[in-house]
N, C-alpha and C positions, 0 to 999 in steps of 0.2 A: 272575342268576336271571331267568327269563322266565316270564310269566304270560299265558295267553290266557284273558281274562275274558269270559264270555257271560252276557248277561241272559236268564234263562229263565223260563218259566211252569211248567216241570217238567223234571227230568233224572234219569237213573238210569244206574247202571253194574252190568254183570252179568259174573260169572266162572262158567264151566262151567254155564251155564244158570240161574244163581241170582242174583237181584238182591241186591247186597251194599251198595248205597248208593243212596238216593232222596231227592229233595227236590221241594218244590213251588216256588212263586215264590221267586227268589233268583238266585244266581250259580253258574255252573259255571266252575271254574278249572282249566285244564290247566297243569300246572307242570312247567318244565324247570329243571335245575341244571347249571351248568357248573363247570369246575375251580377257578376263583378265588372261588366263592361261599363265604359264612360265615354266622354267625348274624346279622351285620349286615345282609346282604341279606334274610335271612328276616324280620326285625323290620320293615325298611323296606317290603317288599312286602306283608306281611300288613296292616300299618297302612294302606298306600295303598289297598289293595283294600277293606278294611273301611270306609274314609271316602269312597269313591267315591260321587258324587251322580248315578247314572245311571237312577234310577227316576222316572217321570212324577209330577208333582203334579197337582192338580185343574185346572191350566190347560194341561196336556200339556207342561210344561217339565221337564227333567231336573234337579230340584231335591232329590230325596229320596234318602236312602242306605239301605243295607241294614237298619240298625236302625229307620229310619222305617217301612219296610213290613213289619217283623218277618220278614224273609227268612232263608233258609237258604243254606249254601254247601256244593256238592259239589267236592271236590278229587281230581283224578285226576293221577297222575304220568305225564309224557310226555317221554321223552328225545329224541324225534324232533323236538322244538322247536329243538334245537340241530343239526339236520341241515343239512349244507352241500351246496347243489346247484349250486354255481358251475361246477365242472369235471365232465365226463363226464355219465353218465346215472344213475348210482347215488349216493345221497347219502353223505357221509362224516359220521360221528358222533363224530370225535375231540375235538370241543368239548364233548360231553356228559360230565358228571362220571362217574366209576367208580360202579357200583351202591352200594357201601358207603357212600360219601360221600353220594351223591344221596339214598339212603334216609334216612339221618340227618337231613339238612336238610328233606326232605319231611315226616318226622315232626315235626320242630320247627316247620315252617310250620303244621301242623294244630294243634299244641299252642298256638301263638301265637294263631291264630284262636279257639280255644276259650277262651283267657284273656279275650277280649272278650265272652264270654257269647253267642257265636253258635252256633246248631246247626250242626255241621259233619258231613257225611257223607263218606265216602272210597271211593276204589277200592282195589285191592290192588296194592302195589308190585311191579313185575316180572311181573305176571300178564297173560295174554291177556285183555283187557277189551273188552267191547262197551258203548259209550257211547250213549245215547239222550237226546235233548234237543229241547225245543221253544223255539227262540230267539225272544224276545220283541223285536220291533222291525223287523229284527233289530238287536241292539246287540252288537258284539264289539270288544274293545280288546285290543291287545298291549302289554304293560307290561314293559319292561327295567328292572332296577335300574341306578341311575347308577353309574359307575365309582368316584367318590370319595364314599362314604357316611360321614358324620360320626357 
């Protein structure tokens, strides 16, 4: 499982001209799922993102977490995170999970974040989405789940 996590001052996702998810200060998470992912990866990644200390304290140091700033999360599914661009000019997406599996784990990821009492907004799985954000910092992290999660 792969998450691209961006610290934002605001972010939104639009489908068919309608805003379906919107947050102020918090995190935008673009989430990719691969074939070998399971609920173990969901639990690991949701906790890792929830616990990240990437918001600045009064001294300008990245010491505060999402809960400290009372931030929100916008989660957007993005199979293209598993695009392989090594060969040729057109990416291969064979490492991305099939939609049925990916959607199940995407929904589970959202549920896990909500279990932490975090306000979670979402995109629409499989839809043509337009994502707007104001990256704060900018701070952007790419987090892959480890191969051997216990």
